[in-house]
C-alpha positions in Angstrom: 3.5 12.5 -6.9 3.3 16.3 -6.9 -0.2 16.4 -5.5 1.1 15.2 -2.1 3.6 18.0 -1.8 1.5 20.7 0.0 3.9 23.6 -0.3 2.8 25.0 -3.7 -0.9 24.2 -3.3 -1.0 25.6 0.2 0.6 28.8 -1.0 -1.8 29.1 -3.8 -4.7 28.5 -1.5 -3.6 31.1 1.0 -3.0 33.6 -1.7 -6.4 33.1 -3.3 -8.1 33.4 0.1 -6.2 36.6 0.8 -7.3 38.0 -2.5 -10.9 36.9 -1.9 -11.1 38.2 1.6 -9.4 41.6 1.0 -9.8 42.9 -2.5 -13.2 41.5 -3.5 -15.2 42.7 -0.5 -13.7 46.2 -0.8 -14.8 46.4 -4.4 -18.3 45.2 -3.4 -18.7 47.6 -0.4 -17.5 50.6 -2.5 -20.3 50.0 -5.0 -22.8 53.0 -5.0 -26.4 52.2 -5.5 -28.3 54.7 -7.6 -31.4 54.7 -5.4 -30.4 55.4 -1.9 -33.2 55.0 0.7 -34.9 58.2 1.9 -36.3 58.1 5.3 -39.4 60.3 5.7 -42.2 60.5 8.2 -45.1 58.3 7.3 -48.1 60.3 6.1 -51.6 59.8 7.3 -53.9 58.5 4.6 -56.4 61.0 3.4 -59.4 59.1 2.3 -62.5 60.7 0.9 -65.9 59.1 1.1 -67.7 58.4 -2.1 -71.4 58.0 -1.7 -73.1 55.8 -4.3 -76.6 56.8 -5.4 -78.7 53.8 -4.5 -81.8 54.5 -6.6 
């Protein structure tokens, strides 16, 4: 039975893992995101009081 012969299937498995572990992550990591994060200092909230006329 050809399924019991590990030489062609093992080679296909090793080659596919080499492709998945080398080429695919490089393509994903080289992807540029359009909105890069901008690190700024947090601003203090400027709240204004609004007095309600209670009459």
